[in-house]
Structures are given as C-alpha cells and as structure tokens.
NUDO-311769 format. One line per 5 residues: number of its first residue (from 1); their letters; for each residue x, y, z of C-alpha. Coordinates in nm, 2 decimals, padded with zeros to 4 digits. Last residue first. Layout:
residues N
NUM = A = X/Y/Z | ...
END
This chain:
residues 158
158 = KNKYF = 10.98/06.50/18.55 | 10.63/06.56/18.42 | 10.52/06.81/18.68 | 10.17/06.74/18.82 | 09.90/06.98/18.75
153 = TQMFG = 09.76/06.74/18.48 | 09.86/06.77/18.11 | 09.77/06.94/17.80 | 10.00/06.97/17.49 | 09.98/07.21/17.20
148 = DKKTE = 09.82/07.13/16.86 | 09.77/07.50/16.82 | 10.00/07.69/17.05 | 09.88/07.76/17.41 | 10.08/07.49/17.59
143 = SIDGG = 09.90/07.34/17.87 | 09.88/07.28/18.24 | 09.52/07.17/18.36 | 09.23/07.24/18.56 | 08.95/07.11/18.77
138 = IVKKD = 08.73/07.14/19.07 | 08.94/07.40/19.26 | 08.76/07.52/19.57 | 08.68/07.88/19.66 | 08.30/07.81/19.59
133 = LVLLN = 08.38/07.68/19.24 | 08.71/07.72/19.07 | 08.84/07.60/18.74 | 09.21/07.64/18.72 | 09.40/07.68/18.39
128 = AVIKS = 09.77/07.70/18.40 | 09.97/07.83/18.11 | 10.27/07.76/17.90 | 10.39/07.98/17.61 | 10.64/07.79/17.41
123 = NSDYN = 11.02/07.79/17.45 | 11.00/07.49/17.69 | 11.11/07.38/18.03 | 10.81/07.50/18.24 | 10.92/07.76/18.50
118 = LIKYT = 10.73/08.06/18.42 | 10.38/07.94/18.39 | 10.13/08.22/18.29 | 09.81/08.19/18.47 | 09.45/08.13/18.36
113 = YKTCE = 09.16/08.14/18.59 | 08.82/07.98/18.49 | 08.53/08.07/18.71 | 08.25/07.81/18.78 | 07.89/07.78/18.65
108 = EGSYK = 07.73/07.45/18.73 | 07.53/07.23/18.48 | 07.73/06.92/18.55 | 07.95/06.97/18.86 | 07.99/06.62/18.97
103 = TLDLG = 08.06/06.51/18.63 | 08.38/06.73/18.66 | 08.58/06.47/18.83 | 08.90/06.53/19.03 | 09.17/06.29/19.15
98 = QQKQL = 09.46/06.40/18.92 | 09.41/06.13/18.66 | 09.02/06.19/18.67 | 09.09/06.55/18.56 | 09.26/06.42/18.25
93 = ENYST = 08.95/06.18/18.19 | 08.73/06.48/18.22 | 08.92/06.65/17.93 | 08.83/06.36/17.73 | 08.47/06.36/17.81
88 = YVENF = 08.45/06.73/17.77 | 08.59/06.71/17.41 | 08.37/06.41/17.32 | 08.05/06.58/17.44 | 07.95/06.59/17.80
83 = ESPIT = 07.59/06.63/17.91 | 07.51/06.90/18.17 | 07.77/07.12/18.05 | 08.02/07.27/18.30 | 07.94/07.66/18.26
78 = IKETK = 08.22/07.89/18.22 | 08.29/08.24/18.38 | 08.62/08.39/18.27 | 08.94/08.53/18.41 | 09.24/08.57/18.20
73 = TAKGS = 09.62/08.67/18.27 | 09.58/08.57/18.64 | 09.82/08.73/18.86 | 10.16/08.63/19.01 | 10.33/08.55/18.67
68 = TKWGF = 10.34/08.19/18.79 | 10.59/07.95/18.92 | 10.49/07.58/18.94 | 10.63/07.32/19.18 | 10.30/07.12/19.24
63 = QELFE = 10.20/07.27/19.56 | 10.29/07.60/19.40 | 09.99/07.60/19.17 | 09.75/07.58/19.49 | 09.96/07.86/19.65
58 = IRGAN = 09.91/08.08/19.33 | 09.52/08.00/19.36 | 09.51/08.08/19.73 | 09.71/08.42/19.67 | 09.46/08.50/19.39
53 = GDVEL = 09.16/08.46/19.62 | 09.09/08.19/19.86 | 09.17/07.84/19.74 | 09.10/07.50/19.89 | 09.17/07.21/19.67
48 = SYSGK = 09.46/07.07/19.90 | 09.69/06.81/19.74 | 09.74/06.44/19.77 | 09.97/06.21/19.61 | 10.10/06.08/19.26
43 = EGNAN = 09.78/05.91/19.13 | 09.58/06.19/19.25 | 09.39/06.20/19.58 | 09.21/06.53/19.59 | 09.21/06.69/19.94
38 = APATS = 08.96/06.88/20.13 | 09.07/06.75/20.47 | 08.96/06.43/20.64 | 09.11/06.45/20.99 | 08.80/06.54/21.18
33 = LVTIG = 08.56/06.30/20.98 | 08.79/06.00/21.01 | 08.86/06.05/21.39 | 08.49/06.12/21.48 | 08.39/05.80/21.28
28 = IILLI = 08.64/05.58/21.44 | 08.56/05.70/21.79 | 08.19/05.66/21.73 | 08.24/05.31/21.61 | 08.46/05.22/21.91
23 = VAAVI = 08.19/05.37/22.15 | 07.92/05.16/21.97 | 08.11/04.84/22.00 | 08.18/04.91/22.38 | 07.79/04.98/22.44
18 = ASVII = 07.70/04.67/22.25 | 07.94/04.44/22.44 | 07.81/04.60/22.77 | 07.45/04.53/22.66 | 07.52/04.16/22.56
13 = VTKKK = 07.73/04.08/22.86 | 07.46/04.23/23.09 | 07.19/04.02/22.91 | 07.39/03.69/22.96 | 07.41/03.74/23.34
8 = PKVSV = 07.76/03.79/23.49 | 07.92/03.48/23.64 | 08.19/03.60/23.87 | 08.48/03.39/24.02 | 08.72/03.55/24.25
3 = IFM = 09.05/03.38/24.32 | 09.25/03.47/24.62 | 09.62/03.40/24.68
END
C-alpha cells in the first residue's frame, strides 16, 4: 500500500475553491432561470399566465375547470389607474389572492375579455373577466352579473 501526501499551496486552494463555488452558483442560476415558467403562484397552486388569442384565453380558464361559450361576449380596452381608489384597491386584493398584482401595471392599457361561464352551479348569469396585456393575463375574476352579485378568484369554490 502506498500513501501519497501532497501539500498544496494556500493560494492554489483558495483559487480552486473560488472556481468550484462560482461553477456551483452558475449551475444553480441557470437551472432556476431555465425552469421558471410564466406562472402565478396562487394560494391553491400554480397556473400559466400566457394566452395567445381566443384559444389561449379559453385554455387559461379551463386550467381552473371553467367551461365557456367559446367566444368572448365582450371585449374592451381599459386602463389600470395610476392611483387606486377604494374599488381598485379591493379588486387588487382579490388579484393578490390568486398570485397577481395590478399595481405593477399602473397606468397601462390592457384588454378586458368577458366570457360566459357555462358550468357554474347557479341560475344566475356568471362570467369570467380576463385582463390581458401582451398575451399575458394580469388579472381577472369570476363574477355574477346581477346587481350585488358575487366576485371570486379563478379558482372554483368547491
């Protein structure tokens, strides 16, 4: 049996350790960036925010189990206010419950798409509202259209 003893120089040990640490940090950084999809982390899980056209918006709603009429019943341009009043502050709290935050889009113009929901257990008219900017959902809700109707996150309440 042979035993070899090597005594490296202190400077060599420091350089090699620094290189190893840099490589490990680089690998971790690449892994995190390459696996980070455009998701929103809601309190009940994650979902994709990317939507491309009507089919993409329908797929977005289907992630939550919603069935729609197939076409938006209403499309309109809206501007997220630069300063939120009480109504927008309350609406943004609903957005935060599903991992979204409209304050990032203050002053931006987006498109609001409204879809009729077909599979909500109610005799009332229920719609999904999607706020879309650059092919990405930035906000929205499921709501009852009657006066004093409810408004909830995209998640089914079951």
